[in-house]
N, C-alpha and C positions, 0 to 999 in steps of 0.2 A: 698697687693700691687700687679699692673697693672703687667700683666704676659709680660716677657722680649721678645720682635719679634727679632729674630735672622735669618739672613738672611743667608746660605751659595749659594756661586758662585764658580762654577766649570764647564771647556768645553772639557778636554781634557777626553780621556779613562783611564789612571792614574790616574787623579784628582777624577775622578769617582770612581774607586774602591775603595781611600783611603778616602773620602766626604762619600760617601750612608751610607757605618755601622754611621758614625756621623749624618748624617741625620736621620739615623732613631733612634739614641740613644734623639737626639731631640725631635723630634717626640712624641714620647711616656714620656717624663720629666710634673710631672707637673711646672704650674709655667711659662711653656717657646713656645712661637706662633712661630712655625718653617716658616719659606719661603724658599724653593730652586730657586733657578734662575743657568742657563744652558744658556752659550753664544752657546755651537754648535759646537767650535772650531775644534773637530772633531766628525760631525756628526753620522757617521752610526757605530762607535767603544766607541760611549758616548752613542746611546741608548740601544745598546747589553747589556750594564753595569746597565743601569737605570730598563729595562726590569728585571735582574736577582736578581737585591732587592726589585722591585714592586714597584717603586717612582717617580711618575709622577711630572715632574716643576710645580712649580704654576706658573713661569714667563720662556718663552723658545726665545732670542735673535735670531737664528736662523743665523748665519750671515758665515756659510762656502760657500767658494764659490771657483772653480777648480783654481788651482794654488795661492792659497792666499798665501801673502806675509806678514811678522812679521809688518809692517806696516797697513795692509787692515787692520790683525786681531785685530791691538789696539785699530785705530780708531773704528772700526765696536762697538767694546766691548761698549768704553766709551763712545760714543752717543748711542748706545740701553740699556747702565746702568742710564745714565743721564734721560731716557725718565722713566724708572722702581722705581728710586728712587723719582724722582717727582711724582708718583703717592702713595708709599709708603717709609716711611721713619723709617726704621727699629733701633732697639738701639744697633746695632750689625750686621757689615757684617765679614762673614767669609771665609778667602780664604786659597787656598792651594799651597804649593809648590814654585815654579816656572815658571810657563808658562807665557806667554802673557796674556793669559785671568787673571790668578794671576794678574798680578801688573796691569791691565789696569782697573779690579774690584775694588784693591785696589786705586787706582789712582780716578776711578771715585767717590768714597767711602770720600774720601779726599776731592774733591770736592763741596762735599756735607755737609763736617763736621760731618760725621757718625763716630764712632768709625770702626777699624779693627783689627781681630782678623786674626794671621798668624797660620793658622797651615803646620807642620813640618818645624816651625823653625831655624835658625843656621847654615844651611848646609854650605859649604863654600870649595871652591878650591883654592880662591883668587888668579885666572887667570879669567881674565872677558873673554875674550874669550873660554876658555874650561871648562865647556859648555856653549857654544852662542846658543840662548841667556839667557840662565836660572838663569850664574852667576849673570850678572848685575840684569834679573829680582827678583830673592831672596833678593839681597839686598837691593835696592830699595824699595823693600814692606816691607824690616825689620825695615827702616827709618820712614814709614807712618802709622806701627803698633802700636797699643796700645797694644794687649795681642799677646805673643809671645809661642807658642805651640809647645815645641824642645821633639827630639824621645829621644836623647839622652845626657849625659855631656857633652860629644865635644861639641855639639851645643850651650849647654846654654853658657858653655866658650871662643865661637866663638863671641855670642853676647854681652858677656860680656868686653872684647878685646874692643866690637865697644862701649862700654859705656851704652849697652844696659840693665841695670840692674830693671828694673820697671816692673812690670807687667808679667814676665816668669814663667812658669810651664816645671815640666820635667814631660814629659807623657808617654813614650813612642811611638810606629809608631801606626797610624787608620789598615795600613795595616795588621797586624799580626790577627784584630777583623775582617778583612773581612775575612780568612781564614777561618775562624769558622762556617761561614754561606754555603763558597763555598766547600771545600772538603769535599767528601764523599767518602767513600770505593765503593758502587757499582755504583758510577758515570757512566753513558753509552755516549760516546762521537758521536755526531754527523756526525763525520769523519769516516769514514771506514777504513784506515788506522792507526787511534791511535787507535780502537779496535783490529785490528788484530796484533799489535806487542807484540813482547814475552818480557814484560818487565822483566821475571826472568832470561832468559837464554842471554841476550843481553843487551848492553850497550846501553841506548838510552841518545844521549845529548839533550838537546833542545836549540837551540839557539836563538837566535835575536839579530838583528844588522840595525840600522833605522837611528843614532845621525846625523845628519847635520857636525860636526866636522869631522866625517870619513868618508864623501863623497870624493871620488877620491882616490886617492892612499892609503892612509889606510884603504878603506873597499876593493879593491882589497887584499892590503895583509892580509886581517882575511880571505876571501873568498877563497884566497889561502890556503891558512893554515888550514880551514875546511875542503876542498876537501884532501889535503895530508893525514890527520887525517883518514877521512874515507878509504882511501885506502892502510893507514899502518895496520889499525886494523879493522880485517875481522866479528868480534863480536860486530861491533860499527854499531848504526842509526843514524842518525843525523837528525831529526825533525827541520825545520825552517819555523815558522810561517811567510813569507813573511808582510814586511810592504807597507802600499799601496802606499806609494811616490814611482812614477815614475823611481827617480835616484835609490832607493833600489832595485825597481822588476828588472830593467835592468842590475845591477851587479851581482846578485842570479843567472840570470839566466845566462848570461851570464859565469859564472865561476863553478857555480853549478849542472847546466842541464845534466841529461844523465847518473850519476850515480846509480846505483842499489838501494845503501843504503842510499840516501841522497833524503829526504821529503820536496818539497818546496811545503807548504800547505797554503791554504789563512788564516789571521789573525783569529786567533780564539777569542770565546768568553771569558770572564773572567773565567766562573766557569770553561772551559774547560781548559785555560792556567792555575790555580791551581791546577787542577786535573794530568794533565800531566806532569807538574813538582813534583807533588808527585810521581809520579811514576817514573819518570826519574832518571838517572844514575850520571847526570854532566849536569850542565848549564854553557853556555858559552855565554856572552849577553854583550851589551853598553848600556843597561836599566838601570835605577837608583833603581825602582822600586824592581827587580826582586833579587838585592843585598840585600834585607831586605827580604822579602819571601819566598827567597828559602833554607834559612839558620833555619827558621823557620819549614820546613820536611825537616832538615836534609842532605838537598844535596849540596855539593861543588861548589863553582860558581869561573868560571875564567871572568875578569872584561875587555872586549876588549875597553880599553881607554889609554889613556897617564896618566889618575890621576882620582881620585875618589873624591867626596865631601862628601863620610862616609868611614871615615878612620879606624872607631872603627871598622868597618867588618873588614878590614886589619888587624886594631891590636888583633882580637878578633880569626881570623884562620879562619873563613867561608868562607873570596874570598881571591882570590891574583891576583893581578893587571897584566895583562897579560901585557898588551902593544898595540901596534897595528902592532908591526913588523911579519913577517910570522915565521921566524925563534925561535920565544920568545912563539908566540902565539902554536905552533906546539911542542915545547920540552915540555912547560908548562902543556898540554892537555896530551902528549904523559906516561909524570910522571903519573897522576893521575889515568890514566887509565891501568898502567903495575904496580903500587907500592900500594900494599895493603893498608901499614903502611902509607903512606902519603894519602892517601884518607881517609881512617878511621877518620886518625890526624882531619882534616877539616870538613867531615860529622856527628861529633861529639864536634865539638865547642860548646860553647855554646853563642845561638844570641843576641847581645848584644840591637836589636830594640823593644822587647815588649816583653810584658805578656797578650795581648788580650785585657787588663781594660784603651787603652788609651782614648776611647771614652766617656766612662763614667768620668775620671780624667777631659776631657778636657769641660763637660758641668759641671761639678762640677765645674771645676776655674771660667765660665763664672757667674754662681749663685753665686759662693763667690763676684767678682769683682763689682757684682751688688747691691750686701748687702742680697742676699737671700738666705744664707746659713751665718753659723756662722765660719765654717773655712776652709779654701782651702784645695784642694786633697792634698792626701801622694806623694812624687818623688817617678816617675816608680824607679827600681832598678833591675837590670839585674840577 
């Protein structure tokens, strides 16, 4: 049997974190010809992840431009993929999650009549405006995809409600696989602030806040609550790697500059972020990926959003939905910082997202789909 040519497509740092372990698994498997194409929707942050995992792309569309829009990202990706797919017609395209790269890559594959596999399939909020544009991206990719790799049972159930039942596999989330590569006890940060923090006697809170739907008043509310937390608890240190978005930069510096225990730092590489997460006390974030990563490291998460497409984390007790109102955020953070029983309940909850075998299950499923394996992989069970 000829090798199965599988091309992975991704373009942002979060995608790269979750796709690079899968690319590594594809690279080492017999019977698969693994190709990697990046759009570089996020150029600098993407490259840092590729360096950590030691994978050079086979194709690089290099689409990023200053103040790019959703329309330019989508159109440039489709045009770039059209050229790549005219050169190489893979047996399968793999896209991840819900970015504009994901949607455009899947659409380009559809135009070339190439099957699509959707990694991290089935996440839903059922609100097309939140998160924007991610909710519609992943729903449209779900309509295009032939193979659906769901992290959790809830994700699989979401697809079933949309009458998507064929080619669906329950795999766990590949980000848990990534943590096995990046987190190390002897890790040394390149940022002196992070090396000098007292992670034993101080309560270090890792903060991220960057989502488009939080621009404006929600972001102001979040920043104000963060400053109140630092003022209220003298043993707290806030570490905020500030996203490169000019909107986020402006809001963070306007509201958080000048506080001795609030550290606004440059975005971190994936290995630094994971190792900071492993050492911190608490995570406050509007990120999707951190809701999956932090619980695997025993860290409670306050989600700075009105809703989450990861309700199984809420059900499992590993995250709390804090919303975007100042008083709610401050109150929930205060509880976790002052009530040890409430903190321990979250820190010791079982992570519903994976066991470090997601990449192996996905590749096994691909081989099974193409008739190169006799049996489908076992389902992931938390």
